[in-house]
Backbone as XML, in Angstrom:
<?xml version="1.0"?>
<chain id="A" units="angstrom">
  <residue number="1" name="UNK">
    <atom name="N" x="0.845" y="-1.259" z="0.063"/>
    <atom name="CA" x="-0.185" y="0.244" z="-0.056"/>
    <atom name="C" x="1.091" y="1.156" z="0.029"/>
  </residue>
  <residue number="2" name="UNK">
    <atom name="N" x="0.765" y="2.389" z="-0.983"/>
    <atom name="CA" x="1.235" y="3.293" z="-0.952"/>
    <atom name="C" x="1.183" y="4.233" z="0.075"/>
  </residue>
  <residue number="3" name="UNK">
    <atom name="N" x="2.043" y="5.236" z="0.504"/>
    <atom name="CA" x="2.130" y="6.240" z="1.591"/>
    <atom name="C" x="0.729" y="7.049" z="1.458"/>
  </residue>
  <residue number="4" name="UNK">
    <atom name="N" x="0.297" y="7.365" z="-0.139"/>
    <atom name="CA" x="-0.917" y="8.074" z="-0.426"/>
    <atom name="C" x="-2.234" y="7.413" z="-0.038"/>
  </residue>
  <residue number="5" name="UNK">
    <atom name="N" x="-2.236" y="6.037" z="0.020"/>
    <atom name="CA" x="-3.435" y="5.440" z="0.430"/>
    <atom name="C" x="-3.543" y="5.265" z="1.727"/>
  </residue>
  <residue number="6" name="UNK">
    <atom name="N" x="-4.885" y="5.313" z="2.285"/>
    <atom name="CA" x="-5.021" y="4.992" z="3.583"/>
    <atom name="C" x="-6.004" y="3.741" z="3.877"/>
  </residue>
  <residue number="7" name="UNK">
    <atom name="N" x="-5.610" y="2.776" z="4.657"/>
    <atom name="CA" x="-6.422" y="1.750" z="5.047"/>
    <atom name="C" x="-7.672" y="1.944" z="5.826"/>
  </residue>
  <residue number="8" name="UNK">
    <atom name="N" x="-8.712" y="1.181" z="5.401"/>
    <atom name="CA" x="-9.900" y="1.156" z="6.127"/>
    <atom name="C" x="-10.018" y="0.398" z="7.208"/>
  </residue>
  <residue number="9" name="UNK">
    <atom name="N" x="-10.240" y="0.857" z="8.299"/>
    <atom name="CA" x="-10.563" y="-0.232" z="9.459"/>
    <atom name="C" x="-11.937" y="-0.482" z="9.477"/>
  </residue>
  <residue number="10" name="UNK">
    <atom name="N" x="-12.405" y="-1.755" z="8.684"/>
    <atom name="CA" x="-13.699" y="-2.148" z="8.623"/>
    <atom name="C" x="-14.652" y="-2.394" z="9.618"/>
  </residue>
  <residue number="11" name="UNK">
    <atom name="N" x="-13.948" y="-3.117" z="10.564"/>
    <atom name="CA" x="-14.553" y="-3.203" z="11.847"/>
    <atom name="C" x="-14.991" y="-1.825" z="12.657"/>
  </residue>
  <residue number="12" name="UNK">
    <atom name="N" x="-14.080" y="-0.809" z="12.670"/>
    <atom name="CA" x="-14.424" y="0.568" z="13.159"/>
    <atom name="C" x="-15.440" y="1.111" z="12.141"/>
  </residue>
  <residue number="13" name="UNK">
    <atom name="N" x="-15.523" y="1.059" z="11.125"/>
    <atom name="CA" x="-16.364" y="1.428" z="10.054"/>
    <atom name="C" x="-17.765" y="0.915" z="10.226"/>
  </residue>
  <residue number="14" name="UNK">
    <atom name="N" x="-18.025" y="-0.431" z="10.656"/>
    <atom name="CA" x="-19.306" y="-0.885" z="10.781"/>
    <atom name="C" x="-19.782" y="-0.574" z="12.076"/>
  </residue>
  <residue number="15" name="UNK">
    <atom name="N" x="-18.936" y="-0.478" z="13.101"/>
    <atom name="CA" x="-19.339" y="-0.146" z="14.503"/>
    <atom name="C" x="-20.061" y="1.454" z="14.327"/>
  </residue>
  <residue number="16" name="UNK">
    <atom name="N" x="-19.130" y="2.292" z="13.793"/>
    <atom name="CA" x="-19.705" y="3.694" z="13.490"/>
    <atom name="C" x="-21.154" y="3.547" z="12.810"/>
  </residue>
  <residue number="17" name="UNK">
    <atom name="N" x="-21.134" y="2.808" z="11.841"/>
    <atom name="CA" x="-22.379" y="2.719" z="10.971"/>
    <atom name="C" x="-23.621" y="2.203" z="11.834"/>
  </residue>
  <residue number="18" name="UNK">
    <atom name="N" x="-23.272" y="1.450" z="12.647"/>
    <atom name="CA" x="-24.345" y="0.589" z="13.522"/>
    <atom name="C" x="-24.893" y="1.689" z="14.612"/>
  </residue>
  <residue number="19" name="UNK">
    <atom name="N" x="-23.913" y="2.606" z="15.063"/>
    <atom name="CA" x="-24.409" y="3.524" z="16.012"/>
    <atom name="C" x="-25.515" y="4.395" z="15.254"/>
  </residue>
  <residue number="20" name="UNK">
    <atom name="N" x="-25.018" y="4.998" z="13.932"/>
    <atom name="CA" x="-25.825" y="5.845" z="13.284"/>
    <atom name="C" x="-27.174" y="5.139" z="12.880"/>
  </residue>
  <residue number="21" name="UNK">
    <atom name="N" x="-27.156" y="3.739" z="12.661"/>
    <atom name="CA" x="-28.561" y="3.031" z="12.284"/>
    <atom name="C" x="-29.158" y="2.929" z="13.611"/>
  </residue>
  <residue number="22" name="UNK">
    <atom name="N" x="-28.698" y="2.821" z="15.001"/>
    <atom name="CA" x="-29.544" y="2.862" z="15.982"/>
    <atom name="C" x="-30.315" y="3.960" z="16.122"/>
  </residue>
  <residue number="23" name="UNK">
    <atom name="N" x="-29.784" y="5.220" z="15.653"/>
    <atom name="CA" x="-30.513" y="6.306" z="15.607"/>
    <atom name="C" x="-31.847" y="6.112" z="14.565"/>
  </residue>
  <residue number="24" name="UNK">
    <atom name="N" x="-31.582" y="5.720" z="13.770"/>
    <atom name="CA" x="-32.549" y="5.574" z="12.592"/>
    <atom name="C" x="-33.717" y="4.576" z="13.103"/>
  </residue>
  <residue number="25" name="UNK">
    <atom name="N" x="-33.096" y="3.523" z="13.788"/>
    <atom name="CA" x="-34.128" y="2.779" z="14.542"/>
    <atom name="C" x="-34.860" y="3.302" z="15.271"/>
  </residue>
  <residue number="26" name="UNK">
    <atom name="N" x="-34.428" y="4.343" z="16.102"/>
    <atom name="CA" x="-35.446" y="5.128" z="17.279"/>
    <atom name="C" x="-36.272" y="6.101" z="16.222"/>
  </residue>
  <residue number="27" name="UNK">
    <atom name="N" x="-35.763" y="6.487" z="15.417"/>
    <atom name="CA" x="-36.697" y="7.714" z="14.436"/>
    <atom name="C" x="-37.524" y="6.985" z="13.499"/>
  </residue>
  <residue number="28" name="UNK">
    <atom name="N" x="-37.017" y="5.746" z="13.175"/>
    <atom name="CA" x="-37.978" y="5.211" z="11.660"/>
    <atom name="C" x="-38.048" y="3.951" z="12.234"/>
  </residue>
  <residue number="29" name="UNK">
    <atom name="N" x="-38.773" y="3.463" z="13.279"/>
    <atom name="CA" x="-38.708" y="2.155" z="13.755"/>
    <atom name="C" x="-39.518" y="1.180" z="12.757"/>
  </residue>
  <residue number="30" name="UNK">
    <atom name="N" x="-40.560" y="1.552" z="12.212"/>
    <atom name="CA" x="-41.361" y="0.487" z="11.462"/>
    <atom name="C" x="-40.478" y="0.399" z="9.825"/>
  </residue>
  <residue number="31" name="UNK">
    <atom name="N" x="-39.620" y="1.340" z="9.603"/>
    <atom name="CA" x="-38.845" y="1.388" z="8.218"/>
    <atom name="C" x="-37.727" y="0.468" z="8.648"/>
  </residue>
  <residue number="32" name="UNK">
    <atom name="N" x="-37.144" y="0.467" z="9.567"/>
    <atom name="CA" x="-35.956" y="-0.241" z="10.019"/>
    <atom name="C" x="-36.295" y="-1.681" z="10.407"/>
  </residue>
  <residue number="33" name="UNK">
    <atom name="N" x="-37.472" y="-1.755" z="11.015"/>
    <atom name="CA" x="-37.854" y="-3.246" z="11.428"/>
    <atom name="C" x="-38.054" y="-3.928" z="10.029"/>
  </residue>
  <residue number="34" name="UNK">
    <atom name="N" x="-38.904" y="-3.427" z="9.060"/>
    <atom name="CA" x="-38.984" y="-3.899" z="7.790"/>
    <atom name="C" x="-37.791" y="-4.233" z="6.973"/>
  </residue>
  <residue number="35" name="UNK">
    <atom name="N" x="-36.853" y="-3.249" z="7.276"/>
    <atom name="CA" x="-35.455" y="-3.644" z="6.282"/>
    <atom name="C" x="-34.828" y="-4.501" z="6.859"/>
  </residue>
  <residue number="36" name="UNK">
    <atom name="N" x="-34.937" y="-4.692" z="8.500"/>
    <atom name="CA" x="-34.240" y="-5.828" z="9.155"/>
    <atom name="C" x="-34.841" y="-7.278" z="8.642"/>
  </residue>
  <residue number="37" name="UNK">
    <atom name="N" x="-36.163" y="-7.376" z="8.650"/>
    <atom name="CA" x="-36.899" y="-8.338" z="8.360"/>
    <atom name="C" x="-36.527" y="-8.684" z="6.705"/>
  </residue>
  <residue number="38" name="UNK">
    <atom name="N" x="-36.439" y="-7.962" z="5.882"/>
    <atom name="CA" x="-36.230" y="-8.225" z="4.508"/>
    <atom name="C" x="-34.849" y="-8.732" z="4.537"/>
  </residue>
  <residue number="39" name="UNK">
    <atom name="N" x="-33.891" y="-8.338" z="5.034"/>
    <atom name="CA" x="-32.504" y="-8.691" z="5.031"/>
    <atom name="C" x="-32.189" y="-10.236" z="5.653"/>
  </residue>
  <residue number="40" name="UNK">
    <atom name="N" x="-33.334" y="-10.370" z="6.829"/>
    <atom name="CA" x="-33.243" y="-11.708" z="7.114"/>
    <atom name="C" x="-33.725" y="-12.959" z="6.549"/>
  </residue>
  <residue number="41" name="UNK">
    <atom name="N" x="-34.806" y="-12.383" z="5.964"/>
    <atom name="CA" x="-35.549" y="-13.208" z="4.861"/>
    <atom name="C" x="-34.624" y="-13.642" z="3.647"/>
  </residue>
  <residue number="42" name="UNK">
    <atom name="N" x="-34.084" y="-12.515" z="3.220"/>
    <atom name="CA" x="-33.465" y="-12.619" z="1.770"/>
    <atom name="C" x="-32.125" y="-13.645" z="2.274"/>
  </residue>
  <residue number="43" name="UNK">
    <atom name="N" x="-31.484" y="-13.429" z="3.400"/>
    <atom name="CA" x="-30.471" y="-14.207" z="3.469"/>
    <atom name="C" x="-30.492" y="-15.451" z="4.140"/>
  </residue>
  <residue number="44" name="UNK">
    <atom name="N" x="-31.687" y="-15.746" z="4.560"/>
    <atom name="CA" x="-31.987" y="-17.162" z="5.190"/>
    <atom name="C" x="-31.639" y="-18.213" z="4.126"/>
  </residue>
  <residue number="45" name="UNK">
    <atom name="N" x="-31.197" y="-19.299" z="4.567"/>
    <atom name="CA" x="-31.024" y="-20.495" z="3.905"/>
    <atom name="C" x="-32.166" y="-21.222" z="3.163"/>
  </residue>
  <residue number="46" name="UNK">
    <atom name="N" x="-31.936" y="-21.416" z="1.997"/>
    <atom name="CA" x="-33.024" y="-21.986" z="1.230"/>
    <atom name="C" x="-32.576" y="-22.831" z="-0.119"/>
  </residue>
  <residue number="47" name="UNK">
    <atom name="N" x="-32.966" y="-22.593" z="-1.152"/>
    <atom name="CA" x="-32.282" y="-23.125" z="-2.267"/>
    <atom name="C" x="-30.910" y="-22.909" z="-2.248"/>
  </residue>
  <residue number="48" name="UNK">
    <atom name="N" x="-30.567" y="-21.805" z="-1.861"/>
    <atom name="CA" x="-29.433" y="-21.337" z="-1.914"/>
    <atom name="C" x="-28.926" y="-20.996" z="-0.471"/>
  </residue>
  <residue number="49" name="UNK">
    <atom name="N" x="-27.733" y="-21.425" z="0.053"/>
    <atom name="CA" x="-27.314" y="-21.562" z="1.282"/>
    <atom name="C" x="-26.740" y="-20.091" z="1.535"/>
  </residue>
  <residue number="50" name="UNK">
    <atom name="N" x="-26.946" y="-19.967" z="2.958"/>
    <atom name="CA" x="-26.272" y="-18.384" z="3.502"/>
    <atom name="C" x="-25.234" y="-17.884" z="3.151"/>
  </residue>
  <residue number="51" name="UNK">
    <atom name="N" x="-23.951" y="-18.961" z="2.967"/>
    <atom name="CA" x="-22.824" y="-18.295" z="2.451"/>
    <atom name="C" x="-22.662" y="-17.788" z="0.989"/>
  </residue>
  <residue number="52" name="UNK">
    <atom name="N" x="-23.559" y="-18.569" z="0.144"/>
    <atom name="CA" x="-23.467" y="-18.172" z="-1.373"/>
    <atom name="C" x="-24.316" y="-16.702" z="-1.118"/>
  </residue>
  <residue number="53" name="UNK">
    <atom name="N" x="-25.249" y="-16.701" z="-0.461"/>
    <atom name="CA" x="-26.126" y="-15.502" z="-0.400"/>
    <atom name="C" x="-25.294" y="-13.947" z="0.059"/>
  </residue>
  <residue number="54" name="UNK">
    <atom name="N" x="-24.501" y="-14.334" z="1.116"/>
    <atom name="CA" x="-23.380" y="-13.419" z="1.667"/>
    <atom name="C" x="-22.572" y="-13.231" z="0.589"/>
  </residue>
  <residue number="55" name="UNK">
    <atom name="N" x="-22.004" y="-14.032" z="-0.182"/>
    <atom name="CA" x="-21.025" y="-13.828" z="-1.535"/>
    <atom name="C" x="-21.657" y="-12.978" z="-2.538"/>
  </residue>
  <residue number="56" name="UNK">
    <atom name="N" x="-22.936" y="-13.289" z="-2.934"/>
    <atom name="CA" x="-23.673" y="-12.271" z="-3.728"/>
    <atom name="C" x="-23.647" y="-11.011" z="-3.400"/>
  </residue>
  <residue number="57" name="UNK">
    <atom name="N" x="-24.172" y="-10.973" z="-1.963"/>
    <atom name="CA" x="-24.359" y="-9.447" z="-1.308"/>
    <atom name="C" x="-23.064" y="-8.771" z="-1.552"/>
  </residue>
  <residue number="58" name="UNK">
    <atom name="N" x="-22.173" y="-9.443" z="-1.216"/>
    <atom name="CA" x="-20.628" y="-8.725" z="-1.078"/>
    <atom name="C" x="-20.372" y="-8.229" z="-2.633"/>
  </residue>
  <residue number="59" name="UNK">
    <atom name="N" x="-20.773" y="-9.257" z="-3.600"/>
    <atom name="CA" x="-20.361" y="-9.001" z="-5.024"/>
    <atom name="C" x="-21.004" y="-7.633" z="-5.366"/>
  </residue>
  <residue number="60" name="UNK">
    <atom name="N" x="-22.412" y="-7.473" z="-5.011"/>
    <atom name="CA" x="-22.952" y="-6.213" z="-5.154"/>
    <atom name="C" x="-22.595" y="-5.106" z="-4.408"/>
  </residue>
  <residue number="61" name="UNK">
    <atom name="N" x="-22.028" y="-5.297" z="-3.119"/>
    <atom name="CA" x="-21.443" y="-4.287" z="-2.291"/>
    <atom name="C" x="-20.264" y="-3.803" z="-3.044"/>
  </residue>
  <residue number="62" name="UNK">
    <atom name="N" x="-19.674" y="-4.620" z="-3.760"/>
    <atom name="CA" x="-18.119" y="-4.274" z="-4.488"/>
    <atom name="C" x="-18.574" y="-3.422" z="-5.674"/>
  </residue>
  <residue number="63" name="UNK">
    <atom name="N" x="-19.748" y="-4.017" z="-6.472"/>
    <atom name="CA" x="-19.986" y="-3.457" z="-7.675"/>
    <atom name="C" x="-20.493" y="-2.021" z="-7.439"/>
  </residue>
  <residue number="64" name="UNK">
    <atom name="N" x="-21.493" y="-1.748" z="-6.163"/>
    <atom name="CA" x="-21.929" y="-0.506" z="-5.886"/>
    <atom name="C" x="-21.189" y="0.389" z="-5.152"/>
  </residue>
  <residue number="65" name="UNK">
    <atom name="N" x="-19.697" y="-0.232" z="-4.854"/>
    <atom name="CA" x="-18.833" y="0.448" z="-4.324"/>
    <atom name="C" x="-19.223" y="1.228" z="-2.719"/>
  </residue>
  <residue number="66" name="UNK">
    <atom name="N" x="-19.873" y="0.128" z="-2.018"/>
    <atom name="CA" x="-20.352" y="0.443" z="-0.644"/>
    <atom name="C" x="-19.307" y="-0.202" z="0.624"/>
  </residue>
  <residue number="67" name="UNK">
    <atom name="N" x="-18.742" y="0.820" z="1.260"/>
    <atom name="CA" x="-17.700" y="0.357" z="2.155"/>
    <atom name="C" x="-18.212" y="-0.346" z="3.425"/>
  </residue>
  <residue number="68" name="UNK">
    <atom name="N" x="-19.433" y="0.121" z="3.551"/>
    <atom name="CA" x="-20.190" y="-0.363" z="4.761"/>
    <atom name="C" x="-20.772" y="-1.964" z="4.347"/>
  </residue>
  <residue number="69" name="UNK">
    <atom name="N" x="-21.065" y="-2.308" z="2.967"/>
    <atom name="CA" x="-21.348" y="-3.409" z="2.683"/>
    <atom name="C" x="-20.069" y="-4.271" z="2.973"/>
  </residue>
  <residue number="70" name="UNK">
    <atom name="N" x="-19.062" y="-3.899" z="2.502"/>
    <atom name="CA" x="-17.709" y="-4.648" z="2.670"/>
    <atom name="C" x="-17.503" y="-5.273" z="4.136"/>
  </residue>
  <residue number="71" name="UNK">
    <atom name="N" x="-17.650" y="-4.039" z="4.874"/>
    <atom name="CA" x="-17.453" y="-4.700" z="6.186"/>
    <atom name="C" x="-18.386" y="-5.426" z="6.909"/>
  </residue>
  <residue number="72" name="UNK">
    <atom name="N" x="-19.720" y="-5.199" z="6.625"/>
    <atom name="CA" x="-20.718" y="-6.211" z="7.000"/>
    <atom name="C" x="-20.839" y="-7.691" z="6.509"/>
  </residue>
  <residue number="73" name="UNK">
    <atom name="N" x="-20.559" y="-7.534" z="5.110"/>
    <atom name="CA" x="-20.481" y="-8.873" z="4.579"/>
    <atom name="C" x="-19.460" y="-9.783" z="4.447"/>
  </residue>
  <residue number="74" name="UNK">
    <atom name="N" x="-18.161" y="-9.140" z="4.559"/>
    <atom name="CA" x="-16.799" y="-9.755" z="4.822"/>
    <atom name="C" x="-17.022" y="-10.291" z="6.261"/>
  </residue>
  <residue number="75" name="UNK">
    <atom name="N" x="-17.356" y="-9.597" z="7.284"/>
    <atom name="CA" x="-17.716" y="-10.074" z="8.709"/>
    <atom name="C" x="-18.750" y="-11.528" z="8.705"/>
  </residue>
  <residue number="76" name="UNK">
    <atom name="N" x="-19.553" y="-11.327" z="8.002"/>
    <atom name="CA" x="-20.605" y="-12.455" z="7.872"/>
    <atom name="C" x="-20.038" y="-13.570" z="7.329"/>
  </residue>
  <residue number="77" name="UNK">
    <atom name="N" x="-19.382" y="-13.176" z="5.885"/>
    <atom name="CA" x="-18.616" y="-14.610" z="5.379"/>
    <atom name="C" x="-17.720" y="-15.195" z="6.385"/>
  </residue>
  <residue number="78" name="UNK">
    <atom name="N" x="-16.696" y="-14.615" z="7.101"/>
    <atom name="CA" x="-15.565" y="-14.975" z="7.892"/>
    <atom name="C" x="-16.422" y="-15.950" z="8.970"/>
  </residue>
  <residue number="79" name="UNK">
    <atom name="N" x="-17.477" y="-15.382" z="9.525"/>
    <atom name="CA" x="-18.451" y="-16.252" z="10.509"/>
    <atom name="C" x="-19.030" y="-17.629" z="9.750"/>
  </residue>
  <residue number="80" name="UNK">
    <atom name="N" x="-19.263" y="-17.453" z="8.561"/>
    <atom name="CA" x="-19.876" y="-18.601" z="7.755"/>
    <atom name="C" x="-18.992" y="-19.526" z="7.160"/>
  </residue>
  <residue number="81" name="UNK">
    <atom name="N" x="-17.340" y="-19.243" z="7.398"/>
    <atom name="CA" x="-16.205" y="-20.265" z="7.128"/>
    <atom name="C" x="-15.915" y="-19.915" z="5.582"/>
  </residue>
  <residue number="82" name="UNK">
    <atom name="N" x="-16.389" y="-18.767" z="5.021"/>
    <atom name="CA" x="-15.877" y="-18.501" z="3.527"/>
    <atom name="C" x="-14.407" y="-18.724" z="3.726"/>
  </residue>
  <residue number="83" name="UNK">
    <atom name="N" x="-13.688" y="-19.073" z="2.412"/>
    <atom name="CA" x="-12.327" y="-19.216" z="2.366"/>
    <atom name="C" x="-11.963" y="-17.919" z="1.284"/>
  </residue>
  <residue number="84" name="UNK">
    <atom name="N" x="-10.772" y="-17.635" z="1.616"/>
    <atom name="CA" x="-9.940" y="-16.634" z="0.902"/>
    <atom name="C" x="-10.290" y="-16.991" z="-0.698"/>
  </residue>
  <residue number="85" name="UNK">
    <atom name="N" x="-10.115" y="-18.257" z="-1.048"/>
    <atom name="CA" x="-10.193" y="-18.433" z="-2.642"/>
    <atom name="C" x="-11.788" y="-18.293" z="-2.972"/>
  </residue>
  <residue number="86" name="UNK">
    <atom name="N" x="-12.669" y="-18.679" z="-1.984"/>
    <atom name="CA" x="-14.063" y="-18.427" z="-2.453"/>
    <atom name="C" x="-14.305" y="-16.841" z="-2.770"/>
  </residue>
  <residue number="87" name="UNK">
    <atom name="N" x="-13.851" y="-15.932" z="-1.793"/>
    <atom name="CA" x="-13.997" y="-14.457" z="-1.878"/>
    <atom name="C" x="-13.175" y="-14.092" z="-2.981"/>
  </residue>
  <residue number="88" name="UNK">
    <atom name="N" x="-12.013" y="-14.553" z="-3.428"/>
    <atom name="CA" x="-11.347" y="-13.816" z="-4.512"/>
    <atom name="C" x="-11.872" y="-14.290" z="-5.860"/>
  </residue>
  <residue number="89" name="UNK">
    <atom name="N" x="-12.420" y="-15.472" z="-5.811"/>
    <atom name="CA" x="-13.114" y="-15.987" z="-6.998"/>
    <atom name="C" x="-14.588" y="-15.130" z="-7.228"/>
  </residue>
  <residue number="90" name="UNK">
    <atom name="N" x="-15.434" y="-14.704" z="-5.954"/>
    <atom name="CA" x="-16.465" y="-13.815" z="-6.293"/>
    <atom name="C" x="-15.930" y="-12.487" z="-6.678"/>
  </residue>
  <residue number="91" name="UNK">
    <atom name="N" x="-14.719" y="-12.099" z="-6.109"/>
    <atom name="CA" x="-14.247" y="-10.674" z="-6.687"/>
    <atom name="C" x="-13.954" y="-10.498" z="-8.108"/>
  </residue>
  <residue number="92" name="UNK">
    <atom name="N" x="-13.659" y="-11.590" z="-8.729"/>
    <atom name="CA" x="-13.493" y="-11.463" z="-10.155"/>
    <atom name="C" x="-14.578" y="-11.493" z="-11.110"/>
  </residue>
  <residue number="93" name="UNK">
    <atom name="N" x="-15.885" y="-12.060" z="-10.388"/>
    <atom name="CA" x="-17.289" y="-11.808" z="-10.828"/>
    <atom name="C" x="-17.799" y="-10.633" z="-10.773"/>
  </residue>
  <residue number="94" name="UNK">
    <atom name="N" x="-17.433" y="-9.956" z="-9.447"/>
    <atom name="CA" x="-17.925" y="-8.578" z="-9.027"/>
    <atom name="C" x="-17.006" y="-7.669" z="-9.909"/>
  </residue>
  <residue number="95" name="UNK">
    <atom name="N" x="-15.757" y="-7.886" z="-10.201"/>
    <atom name="CA" x="-15.147" y="-6.882" z="-11.195"/>
    <atom name="C" x="-15.754" y="-7.046" z="-12.468"/>
  </residue>
  <residue number="96" name="UNK">
    <atom name="N" x="-16.048" y="-8.040" z="-13.211"/>
    <atom name="CA" x="-16.543" y="-8.294" z="-14.396"/>
    <atom name="C" x="-17.974" y="-7.447" z="-14.483"/>
  </residue>
  <residue number="97" name="UNK">
    <atom name="N" x="-18.960" y="-7.910" z="-13.639"/>
    <atom name="CA" x="-20.077" y="-7.215" z="-13.476"/>
    <atom name="C" x="-19.896" y="-5.796" z="-13.266"/>
  </residue>
  <residue number="98" name="UNK">
    <atom name="N" x="-19.050" y="-5.122" z="-12.570"/>
    <atom name="CA" x="-19.051" y="-3.661" z="-12.242"/>
    <atom name="C" x="-18.732" y="-3.272" z="-13.830"/>
  </residue>
  <residue number="99" name="UNK">
    <atom name="N" x="-17.907" y="-3.924" z="-14.653"/>
    <atom name="CA" x="-17.571" y="-3.450" z="-15.875"/>
    <atom name="C" x="-18.528" y="-3.637" z="-17.158"/>
  </residue>
  <residue number="100" name="UNK">
    <atom name="N" x="-19.519" y="-4.875" z="-17.095"/>
    <atom name="CA" x="-20.242" y="-5.297" z="-17.783"/>
    <atom name="C" x="-21.479" y="-4.074" z="-17.769"/>
  </residue>
  <residue number="101" name="UNK">
    <atom name="N" x="-22.035" y="-3.893" z="-16.733"/>
    <atom name="CA" x="-23.238" y="-2.976" z="-16.689"/>
    <atom name="C" x="-22.759" y="-1.733" z="-17.214"/>
  </residue>
  <residue number="102" name="UNK">
    <atom name="N" x="-21.736" y="-1.364" z="-16.984"/>
    <atom name="CA" x="-21.340" y="0.036" z="-17.681"/>
    <atom name="C" x="-21.091" y="0.103" z="-19.165"/>
  </residue>
  <residue number="103" name="UNK">
    <atom name="N" x="-20.562" y="-1.285" z="-19.445"/>
    <atom name="CA" x="-20.907" y="-1.352" z="-21.095"/>
    <atom name="C" x="-22.193" y="-1.401" z="-21.783"/>
  </residue>
  <residue number="104" name="UNK">
    <atom name="N" x="-23.481" y="-2.019" z="-20.844"/>
    <atom name="CA" x="-24.634" y="-2.088" z="-21.452"/>
    <atom name="C" x="-25.117" y="-0.668" z="-21.453"/>
  </residue>
  <residue number="105" name="UNK">
    <atom name="N" x="-24.828" y="0.147" z="-20.406"/>
    <atom name="CA" x="-25.335" y="1.738" z="-20.252"/>
    <atom name="C" x="-24.583" y="2.197" z="-21.169"/>
  </residue>
  <residue number="106" name="UNK">
    <atom name="N" x="-23.476" y="2.063" z="-21.433"/>
    <atom name="CA" x="-22.624" y="2.863" z="-22.567"/>
    <atom name="C" x="-23.520" y="2.727" z="-23.934"/>
  </residue>
  <residue number="107" name="UNK">
    <atom name="N" x="-23.817" y="1.265" z="-24.322"/>
    <atom name="CA" x="-24.543" y="1.110" z="-25.397"/>
    <atom name="C" x="-25.924" y="1.579" z="-25.619"/>
  </residue>
  <residue number="108" name="UNK">
    <atom name="N" x="-26.795" y="1.733" z="-24.542"/>
    <atom name="CA" x="-27.866" y="2.413" z="-24.324"/>
    <atom name="C" x="-27.753" y="3.976" z="-24.486"/>
  </residue>
  <residue number="109" name="UNK">
    <atom name="N" x="-26.522" y="4.589" z="-24.106"/>
    <atom name="CA" x="-26.610" y="5.795" z="-23.874"/>
    <atom name="C" x="-26.196" y="6.333" z="-25.735"/>
  </residue>
  <residue number="110" name="UNK">
    <atom name="N" x="-25.454" y="5.166" z="-26.456"/>
    <atom name="CA" x="-25.287" y="5.557" z="-28.028"/>
    <atom name="C" x="-26.600" y="5.768" z="-28.480"/>
  </residue>
  <residue number="111" name="UNK">
    <atom name="N" x="-27.577" y="4.867" z="-28.070"/>
    <atom name="CA" x="-28.935" y="4.845" z="-28.840"/>
    <atom name="C" x="-29.676" y="5.998" z="-28.487"/>
  </residue>
  <residue number="112" name="UNK">
    <atom name="N" x="-29.499" y="6.243" z="-27.125"/>
    <atom name="CA" x="-30.243" y="7.524" z="-26.351"/>
    <atom name="C" x="-29.898" y="8.801" z="-27.228"/>
  </residue>
  <residue number="113" name="UNK">
    <atom name="N" x="-28.185" y="8.941" z="-27.363"/>
    <atom name="CA" x="-28.117" y="10.133" z="-27.648"/>
    <atom name="C" x="-28.421" y="10.317" z="-29.506"/>
  </residue>
  <residue number="114" name="UNK">
    <atom name="N" x="-28.291" y="9.238" z="-30.093"/>
    <atom name="CA" x="-28.630" y="9.245" z="-31.522"/>
    <atom name="C" x="-30.334" y="9.579" z="-31.631"/>
  </residue>
  <residue number="115" name="UNK">
    <atom name="N" x="-31.015" y="8.983" z="-30.719"/>
    <atom name="CA" x="-32.460" y="9.149" z="-30.846"/>
    <atom name="C" x="-32.321" y="10.963" z="-30.729"/>
  </residue>
  <residue number="116" name="UNK">
    <atom name="N" x="-31.722" y="11.510" z="-29.571"/>
    <atom name="CA" x="-31.957" y="12.900" z="-29.142"/>
    <atom name="C" x="-31.381" y="13.808" z="-30.062"/>
  </residue>
  <residue number="117" name="UNK">
    <atom name="N" x="-30.285" y="13.169" z="-30.917"/>
    <atom name="CA" x="-29.706" y="14.216" z="-31.878"/>
    <atom name="C" x="-30.784" y="14.173" z="-33.174"/>
  </residue>
  <residue number="118" name="UNK">
    <atom name="N" x="-31.359" y="13.160" z="-33.643"/>
    <atom name="CA" x="-32.259" y="12.995" z="-34.526"/>
    <atom name="C" x="-33.424" y="13.948" z="-34.399"/>
  </residue>
  <residue number="119" name="UNK">
    <atom name="N" x="-33.860" y="13.928" z="-33.303"/>
    <atom name="CA" x="-34.893" y="14.806" z="-32.848"/>
    <atom name="C" x="-34.863" y="16.147" z="-33.097"/>
  </residue>
  <residue number="120" name="UNK">
    <atom name="N" x="-33.539" y="16.587" z="-32.456"/>
    <atom name="CA" x="-33.090" y="17.869" z="-32.481"/>
    <atom name="C" x="-32.825" y="18.388" z="-34.117"/>
  </residue>
  <residue number="121" name="UNK">
    <atom name="N" x="-32.307" y="17.602" z="-34.776"/>
    <atom name="CA" x="-32.060" y="17.877" z="-36.108"/>
    <atom name="C" x="-33.045" y="17.947" z="-36.948"/>
  </residue>
  <residue number="122" name="UNK">
    <atom name="N" x="-34.320" y="17.213" z="-36.634"/>
    <atom name="CA" x="-35.580" y="17.104" z="-37.366"/>
    <atom name="C" x="-36.254" y="18.661" z="-37.073"/>
  </residue>
  <residue number="123" name="UNK">
    <atom name="N" x="-36.048" y="19.464" z="-36.169"/>
    <atom name="CA" x="-36.657" y="20.452" z="-35.659"/>
    <atom name="C" x="-36.208" y="21.614" z="-36.821"/>
  </residue>
</chain>
């Protein structure tokens, strides 16, 4: 790591986020209870096991560039026994998907711009 880069203490980050979330639980109890119930239901083992679901959640956190997601989901994966190899392989998919959606949006942008340009030139 270069001197210009700073390391993030993800345990400290998740602790700070949790403190702020507690405030939201007090001011928005119904919303937060619903969000927590959604998370519990979504991550419950079913056809897909809990570890795989956490790997999916972490991949989305990587693609969305969510530091808090990295903290929470890596902690969950460590508790669930994920290996470094599993996490690294998932990161390969996350990197691909972070790039793939950008390509799809770029292609749609070409079409949107061409459409807008044609309309403006028709005037």
